[in-house]
N, C-alpha and C positions, 0 to 999 in steps of 0.2 A: 625683530617679537617672533617669538616661537609657540605654535600650536601645537597641545598634543591631543590626536584623537583618539577615544579608546570606548570599548564597550559601556553602555550606562550603567549594566544590571548583569548578573549570571543568572537570574531566573526570568526575569521580564521577556514578553516578546518584541519589547520596544515599540509597538505600535504606532504611537505617534512618528517614530523616524520610518516606520516601514510607511505609513500612509504618504508622507514628503515621498518617499521614491515610489510610488505605488506603478509610475509610468514604467520601472525597468521590470515589475511582473511581467506586464506583457511584452515587452521585448526580447526575454530571456525567453520565456514559454515559447512565444511565435517562433524565436529563432532555433530554441530546439525542435519543435516540431518541424519546421521545415528540414532542418539538417536530418531528422531521423527517415523523414520519407523522401528525401529527396535523391532523384535518380532512382527510382523504383517504379518496375512496371505498373505493378497495382496500388501503387501510393498509401492511402488511410485505410485501404483494405486491409493490409496486415494487421491493422488493431483488430480485427474481426479474425482473420484467419487463423490467428496461435492458439487463442484459445478454444475456437471453433476446431482444430484438427486436434488438442488435445482430448476433446470432448469426444469423440470419434473414436481414438482409439483408447480411450478409456472405458467407453460403451462396448468395444470388442474385447475388450479382456476384462473388465468388471460387471460388466452392465448387463442388459437382460430381464433383470428384476426390479421392480420399483423399489425405490428407496423413502422411507419417511413417507410413503402414501403418494409417492412423486412419480414419472417416468424418469427413467435411468438418466436418461439426457437433458431432461430441465434441473434434475438434481446435481449432476458434476456443472453443468454450465452455469449455474447461479453461483456456486461455488468458485469457478475458474475468472469469472470477471471481477469478482472482488480480488479473488487473489493475484489477478493479472496486474491489478490497482498497488499491491504491497509489493509484490516480486519487482516489476518495473520501476515505482518508486523509489524503494531501497537501494538498489541497484544503482540505478541513474545520480541519486542525492549522494550515494556513498563515494562515488567518483567522480562529483561533481566538482569539487574545490580543487583538484589536480586538472581538471577539464580546461578550468576557467584560469589556471595561475598566472597566467598573463596580466588578463585583466583585473587582477587582486594585489597584482604587485604594483599597476600604473596607478591606480585610483582609487578613491575612498568611496564605499556605498555600504549599504547597510548587509553583512555576509549571510544575513539568514535569507536574504533574496535569491540567492541561488539552489540551495536545498527545496526552497519553498515551490520555485519553478519548478524542478525537476518533479515533485508529487503532483503539481497541476497539470504535467504532461501525461502522466499515467491516468488523470482522471478523465482529460480528451480522449484516451482510447476506452475509456469505461464507456463512456457516453456513445461510440460507435459500435461496442459490443454490446450493448442493453439495447439497440433498436432489434437485432438479432435474438435477444432471450425475449424481448415482449412477445415477436412472433412466434419464438418456442412455444409459448405460454399458450398463446392463442391456436397453434396448431394439435395440441393436446389437450384443447379443452380445459385446462386448468382452473378451477375459481379463485377467482382475486376478489376480497373483498378491498376495495380501490382506496380507501382511507388508512385502513391499515396497513396495505402493501404501498403506499408513498410514505406514511410516518416509519415504518420498519426502514425502509430504501435509505431515507434519511438520517434517521441514527445509524445504520450500519455505515454508511460512507462518512459520517461522521468519525466512528470508531477506528475504522479504514486509516482515513485520512491521518488520524493524531498517532497512530500504530505508526503508521509510516514515515510521516515525519522526525517522530523520536528516533527512531532506529536510522532511518536516512541519516540526522542529523548529526547523531553519536558516532555512526561511522564514518562520513565525512570528515570528522574532525581529526578521527585518530587515523584514517588513511593519511591524510598529509604529514604526521609524525612517524607512523608505521605503515611503510608501502605494501609489509605483508598483508594488510587486508584486502587490497584489490583480487588477490588470488582468494582469501575465503569468503567473502561475500558472494560469489557465484555459486558456491558451492553450498553455504548455511542456506542461501536462499533454493536450492534443489533441496537439500536434507530436511528443511522446515516444512517442504509442500507435503512430505508423508506425514505429519504430528500437524496437519490440518484436515477438518472434516469437508475435502475437496473431493476425493477418489469416495471415499466411503465414511457413511456417519458414523462419531464415536464410540457407539454401541456396540457395531460390528470390529473396532478398531481394536476394544479391549475385553474380548469375548472372557479370555480367561483369566485376566487379570483385571479386574474392575476398578481397583485404586489407581491403578495408572490414567484414569478418564481425569485425575487432576491434575497430574502432571501435564496432561495435552490439554487441559484448560488455562495452563499458565501463557500459552499461546494465543496474543492478542486478538490474533484471524479469528480465534474459535466463536468468540460471543459475535464479530460482525457478521460472519457467514451463516448462521444460526439464527439471530433476529432478522435477517436478511430474508431467508428462508421460511420464517415464522408469519412472514404476510402471506404466502400462496400456500401455506400448508397446516395442516391440525395439530400436527406433533405437539405433543407439551414440552415447555422448555424447561432447563434444569437452571432454576434462579441460581444456586450456589455456585454452580461451574461459571455460568453467564458473570457474577460479582467476581469469581475469581479472574477471569480472562479482561475482565474490563479494567478491574485494579491493575493487573498486569501492562495494558495501554497506557493507563494513565501515568505507571511508573516510569515504563521508557518514554513518554511525552517529556517527563522532569529530567528524568537523566540524561537525555541527550541534550535539552535547552541548555542545562546546567553545564555540561562539560564544553558542548560547542561556545557558551560566552563566554567560558573560564580559558578558553584558548586560544580564540578569536584575534586576540591583540596581535600574536604571534605569526598569523598564517601568511603574512605578507613577507615573512623573513624565512622563512620554513619552507615552504611551498615548491 
């Protein structure tokens, strides 16, 4: 008797099957966290050092003035901790199928667990850095409406996770067939940083060409960062740009999931 194991659908997450293998989320995530910080002197503190050092560098070169009514350190660090989820998650998820090639060839389990676990690792890093960010808010005396802050934090994390999962999943599937993407991913992530309102607000990035703000809003991280900052800033939100950015995040999520589901049946043969 022969059995054929194949994906259940091309769009659905397969939540029932993912729930059946839920323990693998913990195993893969814990393994990746241990590997990431194994034999490091500072350990988990590296999750804080990276955005903290970038904040200091950006402050030296771009800071000095308040941005959107916020001290520049708060402005830049608030963008960096969300950006770190995206950059780390996309990079790790994009290479995750290659990294786990031996496991994929040997046993069956929902392949989506691998890129999702990579995103969960980046969320773990966020928790570490977020504690430092709260300290910055207190140090600078930034007024925070707690309920609004929590709501915006949840929404922005949801958008960030959705965008990271969508792009990371798409790249992980593409990387199996076209190994060129292992070189494209780091360059793409670095370039995208300068098209995201992390270092400077969009209003300063498009001083001469205001029409460019619609192009920058195609970046799914625009809405995540702007909504997060609105939880502790009184700057008005541009709903049209937010809608465009959120739509981009949803589109990337659908495309990434569709392509991954479409090609995952061949992963074990090609990887």
